[in-house]
Backbone as ProteinMPNN parsed JSONL, in Angstrom:
{"seq_chain_A": "MFRPQTYYLIVSLIISGIVPFFAPLWKDASGTSFYFMMDIVYVALFGLSATLSLLSILSHAKRQQQFVMGRLNMILNLILLGLFVYRTLNASGETAISEKGVGMFLPIISIVFLVLANKAIKKDEDLVKSVDRLR", "coords_chain_A": {"N_chain_A": [[88.566, 14.615, -12.32], [90.458, 16.353, -10.69], [90.929, 15.967, -7.156], [88.61, 17.082, -4.602], [89.936, 18.533, -2.542], [92.127, 19.583, -3.816], [91.135, 21.648, -5.393], [90.22, 23.368, -3.362], [92.652, 23.976, -2.145], [93.929, 25.276, -4.248], [92.374, 27.586, -4.444], [92.975, 28.671, -1.943], [95.7, 29.115, -2.338], [95.599, 31.099, -4.334], [94.312, 33.118, -2.892], [96.198, 33.655, -0.893], [98.551, 34.123, -2.311], [98.201, 35.711, -4.635], [96.025, 37.586, -4.575], [96.681, 39.43, -2.428], [98.417, 41.255, -3.67], [96.786, 42.997, -4.991], [94.789, 43.824, -3.259], [94.402, 46.215, -0.838], [95.584, 46.363, 2.551], [94.834, 48.213, 4.515], [93.812, 51.675, 4.854], [95.479, 54.652, 5.665], [95.161, 57.631, 7.747], [95.701, 59.7, 6.001], [94.784, 58.762, 3.642], [96.333, 57.056, 2.174], [96.954, 53.949, 0.721], [97.804, 50.896, 2.299], [99.756, 48.289, 1.452], [100.547, 44.754, 1.558], [103.181, 44.432, 0.838], [104.636, 46.442, 1.919], [105.612, 45.872, 4.383], [107.896, 43.712, 5.785], [107.29, 41.543, 7.414], [104.634, 40.873, 6.833], [104.952, 40.206, 4.16], [106.555, 37.923, 4.4], [104.848, 36.184, 5.855], [102.511, 35.952, 4.222], [103.8, 34.918, 1.976], [104.838, 32.479, 2.981], [102.429, 31.182, 3.541], [101.296, 30.929, 0.974], [103.273, 29.319, -0.169], [103.096, 26.99, 1.408], [100.526, 26.155, 0.664], [100.958, 25.61, -2.053], [102.913, 23.562, -1.888], [101.385, 21.679, -0.601], [99.493, 21.099, -2.54], [101.15, 19.939, -4.454], [102.006, 17.654, -3.138], [100.126, 15.567, -3.455], [99.922, 12.801, -3.346], [100.628, 12.03, -0.82], [98.718, 11.948, 1.673], [98.639, 12.303, 4.489], [100.804, 14.007, 4.957], [99.912, 16.168, 3.499], [97.682, 16.87, 5.001], [98.872, 17.692, 7.427], [100.376, 19.885, 6.522], [98.285, 21.536, 5.798], [97.154, 22.083, 8.302], [99.318, 23.47, 9.501], [99.363, 25.659, 7.808], [96.91, 26.81, 8.428], [97.427, 27.637, 11.082], [99.442, 29.49, 10.568], [97.981, 31.403, 9.113], [96.236, 32.194, 11.122], [98.027, 33.459, 12.842], [98.779, 35.571, 11.191], [96.308, 36.871, 10.972], [95.999, 37.565, 13.654], [98.101, 39.409, 13.896], [97.091, 41.431, 12.269], [94.794, 42.18, 13.705], [95.983, 43.017, 16.096], [97.432, 45.186, 15.101], [95.368, 46.928, 14.29], [94.009, 47.367, 16.706], [95.978, 48.422, 18.281], [96.492, 50.825, 17.168], [96.198, 54.245, 17.764], [93.288, 55.815, 17.966], [92.311, 57.626, 15.102], [94.726, 57.895, 13.905], [96.591, 56.024, 12.757], [95.283, 53.867, 11.298], [92.767, 54.366, 9.152], [90.78, 53.293, 7.541], [89.701, 50.027, 7.095], [90.899, 47.569, 4.859], [90.11, 45.201, 2.22], [92.071, 43.315, 2.232], [92.683, 42.658, 4.869], [90.934, 40.704, 5.581], [91.585, 38.484, 4.19], [93.115, 36.312, 5.397], [91.085, 35.035, 6.889], [89.319, 34.072, 4.944], [91.058, 32.361, 3.62], [91.577, 30.502, 5.674], [89.069, 29.286, 5.903], [88.882, 27.911, 3.427], [91.074, 26.218, 3.737], [90.247, 24.652, 5.876], [88.112, 23.321, 4.662], [89.577, 21.902, 2.729], [91.175, 20.241, 4.381], [89.159, 18.745, 5.524], [88.237, 17.312, 3.302], [90.565, 15.88, 2.708], [90.791, 14.285, 4.987], [88.481, 12.781, 4.661], [89.132, 11.335, 2.318], [91.312, 9.877, 3.324], [90.055, 8.31, 5.287], [88.409, 6.793, 3.612], [90.318, 5.323, 2.122], [91.466, 3.857, 4.204], [89.279, 2.295, 4.973], [88.889, 0.716, 2.715], [91.256, -0.694, 2.713], [90.865, -2.267, 4.968], [88.996, -4.069, 4.077], [90.376, -5.756, 2.434]], "CA_chain_A": [[89.847, 15.134, -12.737], [91.194, 16.568, -9.451], [90.153, 15.733, -5.94], [88.059, 18.36, -4.111], [90.88, 19.3, -1.748], [93.02, 20.302, -4.718], [90.466, 22.906, -5.737], [90.244, 24.229, -2.176], [94.027, 24.441, -1.952], [94.213, 26.245, -5.31], [91.733, 28.839, -4.029], [93.783, 29.191, -0.841], [96.933, 29.62, -2.947], [95.282, 32.363, -5.004], [94.003, 34.11, -1.859], [97.419, 34.013, -0.159], [99.684, 34.458, -3.157], [97.943, 36.638, -5.734], [95.094, 38.651, -4.191], [97.283, 40.512, -1.621], [99.056, 42.263, -4.507], [95.777, 43.927, -5.488], [93.886, 44.253, -2.189], [95.113, 46.901, 0.246], [95.241, 45.906, 3.898], [94.089, 49.312, 5.134], [94.187, 53.035, 4.446], [95.763, 55.479, 6.838], [94.371, 58.858, 7.866], [95.919, 60.561, 4.835], [94.176, 58.122, 2.478], [97.311, 56.214, 1.496], [96.705, 52.518, 0.881], [98.922, 50.107, 2.826], [99.761, 46.938, 0.887], [101.356, 43.823, 2.349], [104.582, 44.53, 0.412], [105.284, 47.537, 2.632], [106.127, 45.367, 5.65], [108.55, 42.427, 5.526], [106.617, 40.478, 8.173], [103.46, 40.46, 6.06], [105.465, 39.54, 2.958], [107.005, 36.582, 4.795], [103.716, 35.341, 6.256], [101.715, 35.637, 3.028], [104.632, 34.045, 1.142], [104.847, 31.136, 3.572], [101.109, 30.604, 3.375], [101.173, 30.533, -0.43], [104.198, 28.207, -0.388], [102.512, 25.795, 2.022], [99.407, 25.723, -0.18], [101.527, 25.014, -3.26], [103.521, 22.285, -1.514], [100.293, 20.773, -0.274], [98.929, 20.658, -3.82], [102.126, 19.075, -5.122], [102.162, 16.383, -2.419], [98.793, 14.964, -3.467], [99.986, 11.368, -3.076], [100.876, 11.849, 0.614], [97.577, 12.602, 2.314], [98.976, 12.708, 5.858], [101.665, 15.18, 4.857], [99.028, 17.234, 3.027], [96.852, 17.256, 6.142], [99.726, 18.43, 8.372], [100.682, 21.188, 5.927], [97.062, 22.328, 5.899], [97.067, 22.565, 9.69], [100.349, 24.499, 9.685], [98.929, 26.831, 7.059], [95.854, 27.45, 9.226], [98.08, 28.315, 12.203], [100.12, 30.64, 9.989], [96.96, 32.41, 8.803], [95.752, 32.731, 12.392], [99.051, 34.404, 13.289], [98.632, 36.747, 10.333], [95.084, 37.542, 11.405], [96.302, 38.15, 14.953], [98.899, 40.619, 13.662], [96.193, 42.473, 11.751], [93.954, 42.639, 14.816], [96.868, 43.778, 16.976], [97.765, 46.457, 14.441], [94.215, 47.831, 14.314], [93.68, 47.729, 18.086], [97.096, 49.177, 18.843], [96.487, 52.167, 16.586], [95.483, 55.173, 18.634], [92.282, 56.621, 17.283], [92.316, 57.66, 13.648], [96.036, 58.309, 13.418], [97.305, 55.058, 11.935], [94.427, 53.147, 10.369], [91.517, 55.085, 8.997], [89.783, 52.435, 6.905], [90.201, 48.676, 6.89], [90.761, 47.121, 3.484], [89.716, 43.816, 1.983], [93.223, 42.471, 2.511], [92.704, 42.211, 6.266], [90.046, 39.55, 5.739], [92.088, 37.369, 3.391], [93.431, 35.117, 6.188], [89.845, 34.349, 7.286], [88.842, 33.331, 3.769], [92.018, 31.287, 3.403], [91.357, 29.492, 6.706], [87.845, 28.553, 5.545], [89.194, 26.956, 2.364], [91.987, 25.209, 4.275], [89.427, 23.728, 6.666], [87.407, 22.477, 3.695], [90.563, 21.004, 2.139], [91.529, 19.225, 5.367], [88.0, 17.869, 5.663], [88.245, 16.415, 2.143], [91.719, 14.989, 2.867], [90.402, 13.316, 6.025], [87.489, 11.894, 4.049], [89.897, 10.44, 1.45], [92.108, 8.986, 4.176], [89.13, 7.337, 5.87], [87.987, 5.889, 2.534], [91.424, 4.415, 1.83], [91.596, 2.931, 5.338], [88.153, 1.335, 4.962], [89.145, -0.22, 1.615], [92.358, -1.56, 3.162], [90.317, -3.225, 5.927], [88.229, -5.075, 3.351], [91.273, -6.695, 1.751]], "C_chain_A": [[90.745, 15.341, -11.515], [90.299, 16.195, -8.279], [89.69, 17.082, -5.402], [89.069, 19.189, -3.328], [91.867, 20.078, -2.625], [92.416, 21.647, -5.115], [90.485, 23.877, -4.551], [91.64, 24.804, -1.942], [94.439, 25.446, -3.029], [93.596, 27.602, -4.954], [92.526, 29.478, -2.892], [95.101, 29.769, -1.353], [96.693, 30.971, -3.617], [95.031, 33.466, -3.97], [95.267, 34.569, -1.141], [98.528, 34.545, -1.05], [99.447, 35.516, -4.209], [97.097, 37.829, -5.3], [95.752, 39.748, -3.343], [97.998, 41.586, -2.446], [98.068, 43.346, -4.941], [94.868, 44.495, -4.406], [94.684, 44.947, -1.084], [94.651, 46.385, 1.61], [94.421, 46.962, 4.629], [94.53, 50.627, 4.505], [94.439, 53.842, 5.705], [94.952, 56.772, 6.779], [94.535, 59.778, 6.662], [95.339, 59.963, 3.558], [95.121, 57.25, 1.682], [97.025, 54.746, 1.781], [97.971, 51.816, 1.363], [98.788, 48.693, 2.273], [100.711, 46.06, 1.689], [102.836, 43.94, 2.021], [105.348, 45.606, 1.175], [105.861, 47.103, 3.98], [106.655, 43.952, 5.434], [107.867, 41.268, 6.256], [105.413, 39.965, 7.401], [103.871, 39.75, 4.773], [105.853, 38.105, 3.29], [105.819, 35.673, 5.118], [102.816, 34.986, 5.074], [102.488, 34.702, 2.104], [104.679, 32.623, 1.669], [103.505, 30.438, 3.402], [100.9, 30.116, 1.943], [102.067, 29.329, -0.734], [103.654, 26.909, 0.209], [101.335, 25.269, 1.202], [99.925, 25.033, -1.439], [102.155, 23.659, -2.963], [102.46, 21.239, -1.188], [99.627, 20.238, -1.542], [99.859, 19.665, -4.489], [102.334, 17.741, -4.417], [100.824, 15.65, -2.328], [98.803, 13.476, -3.161], [100.157, 11.074, -1.582], [99.812, 12.606, 1.395], [97.896, 13.082, 3.728], [99.829, 13.959, 5.858], [100.845, 16.395, 4.407], [98.181, 17.78, 4.177], [97.641, 18.102, 7.139], [100.069, 19.814, 7.82], [99.466, 22.107, 5.954], [96.883, 22.895, 7.295], [98.084, 23.67, 9.962], [99.952, 25.799, 8.98], [97.813, 27.565, 7.797], [96.452, 28.229, 10.397], [98.78, 29.584, 11.714], [99.127, 31.766, 9.665], [96.351, 32.994, 10.073], [96.741, 33.737, 12.981], [98.955, 35.705, 12.493], [97.397, 37.557, 10.716], [95.289, 38.223, 12.756], [97.138, 39.415, 14.822], [98.041, 41.761, 13.132], [95.326, 43.047, 12.868], [94.78, 43.475, 15.781], [97.171, 45.154, 16.393], [96.591, 47.435, 14.502], [93.859, 48.266, 15.739], [94.759, 48.583, 18.735], [97.139, 50.603, 18.306], [95.647, 53.088, 17.464], [94.547, 56.047, 17.808], [92.359, 56.506, 15.78], [93.697, 57.936, 13.075], [96.663, 57.308, 12.464], [96.416, 54.401, 10.888], [93.082, 53.84, 10.311], [90.422, 54.171, 8.471], [90.399, 51.066, 6.66], [89.94, 48.258, 5.449], [90.352, 45.661, 3.42], [90.842, 42.865, 2.375], [93.292, 41.956, 3.936], [91.867, 40.948, 6.478], [90.5, 38.346, 4.922], [92.472, 36.152, 4.224], [92.181, 34.34, 6.619], [89.33, 33.497, 6.137], [89.758, 32.149, 3.489], [91.828, 30.159, 4.416], [90.122, 28.653, 6.384], [88.151, 27.515, 4.465], [90.175, 25.887, 2.82], [91.245, 24.189, 5.136], [88.671, 22.779, 5.736], [88.352, 21.467, 3.046], [90.933, 19.892, 3.112], [90.383, 18.25, 5.606], [87.952, 16.85, 4.519], [89.416, 15.434, 2.215], [91.398, 13.904, 3.88], [89.412, 12.305, 5.469], [88.17, 10.885, 3.123], [90.686, 9.422, 2.264], [91.227, 7.915, 4.804], [88.656, 6.337, 4.828], [89.075, 4.877, 2.201], [91.604, 3.401, 2.958], [90.482, 1.895, 5.339], [88.338, 0.308, 3.84], [90.255, -1.188, 2.007], [91.855, -2.598, 4.163], [89.578, -4.356, 5.22], [89.127, -6.091, 2.662], [91.699, -7.812, 2.617]], "O_chain_A": [[91.696, 14.584, -11.321], [89.077, 16.119, -8.404], [90.294, 18.112, -5.703], [89.07, 20.416, -3.431], [92.38, 21.117, -2.211], [93.114, 22.66, -5.164], [90.738, 25.069, -4.725], [91.789, 25.973, -1.586], [95.212, 26.364, -2.757], [94.227, 28.643, -5.143], [92.726, 30.692, -2.881], [95.564, 30.796, -0.857], [97.505, 31.885, -3.476], [95.476, 34.601, -4.142], [95.396, 35.748, -0.813], [99.359, 35.334, -0.599], [100.397, 36.167, -4.645], [97.425, 38.969, -5.629], [95.409, 40.916, -3.523], [98.167, 42.71, -1.974], [98.465, 44.477, -5.225], [94.241, 45.535, -4.609], [95.548, 44.328, -0.463], [93.49, 46.021, 1.796], [93.43, 46.641, 5.286], [95.487, 50.681, 3.732], [93.706, 53.731, 6.687], [94.152, 56.972, 5.865], [93.63, 60.545, 6.332], [95.396, 60.591, 2.501], [94.753, 56.752, 0.618], [96.873, 54.345, 2.935], [99.072, 52.107, 0.894], [97.831, 47.984, 2.583], [101.574, 46.561, 2.411], [103.674, 43.58, 2.848], [106.574, 45.675, 1.088], [106.53, 47.893, 4.646], [105.925, 43.087, 4.949], [107.868, 40.139, 5.765], [105.192, 38.756, 7.323], [103.213, 38.801, 4.346], [105.52, 37.18, 2.549], [105.794, 34.516, 4.698], [102.401, 33.834, 4.94], [101.905, 33.793, 1.513], [104.574, 31.667, 0.9], [103.455, 29.235, 3.148], [100.386, 29.018, 1.726], [101.668, 28.426, -1.469], [103.742, 25.851, -0.414], [101.172, 24.057, 1.064], [99.398, 23.997, -1.846], [101.948, 22.705, -3.713], [102.633, 20.055, -1.474], [99.245, 19.069, -1.606], [99.407, 18.657, -5.032], [102.796, 16.786, -5.042], [100.437, 15.173, -1.261], [97.776, 12.935, -2.75], [99.855, 9.967, -1.137], [99.996, 13.774, 1.736], [97.462, 14.165, 4.12], [99.61, 14.868, 6.658], [101.063, 17.51, 4.881], [97.989, 18.989, 4.308], [97.14, 19.109, 7.638], [100.057, 20.8, 8.557], [99.605, 23.319, 6.115], [96.504, 24.055, 7.456], [97.757, 24.685, 10.578], [100.179, 26.893, 9.496], [97.77, 28.796, 7.796], [96.032, 29.353, 10.674], [98.718, 30.625, 12.368], [99.407, 32.938, 9.917], [95.986, 34.169, 10.097], [96.336, 34.75, 13.552], [99.039, 36.797, 13.054], [97.444, 38.785, 10.775], [94.805, 39.334, 12.973], [96.918, 40.385, 15.548], [98.239, 42.918, 13.501], [95.148, 44.261, 12.961], [94.329, 44.526, 16.236], [97.167, 46.158, 17.105], [96.786, 48.628, 14.736], [93.453, 49.408, 15.954], [94.478, 49.373, 19.636], [97.749, 51.484, 18.913], [94.531, 52.748, 17.855], [94.988, 56.909, 17.048], [92.46, 55.404, 15.242], [93.827, 58.187, 11.877], [97.223, 57.711, 11.444], [96.764, 54.383, 9.707], [92.352, 53.892, 11.301], [89.272, 54.26, 8.9], [91.484, 50.956, 6.089], [88.887, 48.559, 4.887], [90.263, 44.978, 4.44], [90.588, 41.738, 2.802], [93.901, 40.916, 4.186], [92.074, 40.214, 7.444], [89.86, 37.295, 4.963], [92.183, 35.033, 3.802], [92.22, 33.112, 6.703], [88.951, 32.342, 6.33], [89.288, 31.06, 3.158], [91.91, 28.985, 4.055], [90.133, 27.437, 6.574], [87.726, 26.365, 4.575], [90.116, 24.756, 2.338], [91.575, 23.003, 5.127], [88.599, 21.577, 5.992], [87.979, 20.313, 2.836], [91.002, 18.726, 2.721], [90.61, 17.067, 5.86], [87.664, 15.674, 4.738], [89.273, 14.276, 1.823], [91.7, 12.733, 3.655], [89.493, 11.114, 5.77], [87.824, 9.704, 3.14], [90.718, 8.239, 1.925], [91.606, 6.744, 4.85], [88.515, 5.153, 5.131], [88.783, 3.695, 2.018], [91.863, 2.224, 2.704], [90.72, 0.734, 5.671], [87.974, -0.856, 4.009], [90.199, -2.37, 1.67], [92.379, -3.711, 4.198], [89.542, -5.481, 5.72], [88.672, -7.188, 2.338], [92.455, -8.679, 2.179]]}, "name": "protein", "num_of_chains": 1, "seq": "MFRPQTYYLIVSLIISGIVPFFAPLWKDASGTSFYFMMDIVYVALFGLSATLSLLSILSHAKRQQQFVMGRLNMILNLILLGLFVYRTLNASGETAISEKGVGMFLPIISIVFLVLANKAIKKDEDLVKSVDRLR"}
């Protein structure tokens, strides 16, 4: 029905576009959950990641473009992960971040599925090139 990379990209889309609404990034010392919607930078980065995943799914006929968008999405998720690490390391003691939430690990999970998608795209591209050589 679909190619394997489509499934991986759908999972990445769900992780970047839907799960952050329900998974808090962290809890502060007072026990208040911090969601990605509370900071415009996180909204923009999660939104861009979800948009790149969706565009990658929709451009299924252009494997090279899909591969490049997957790489850009990985870089975007690495930036997001770097911001999370910076935020936790920059917090002094227990004042800002008391407990890390599941949302902080979403970029890692998304990167794993993007790597799997790019691997499947590369495999498809190699298969098409080998068939073209036989003609």
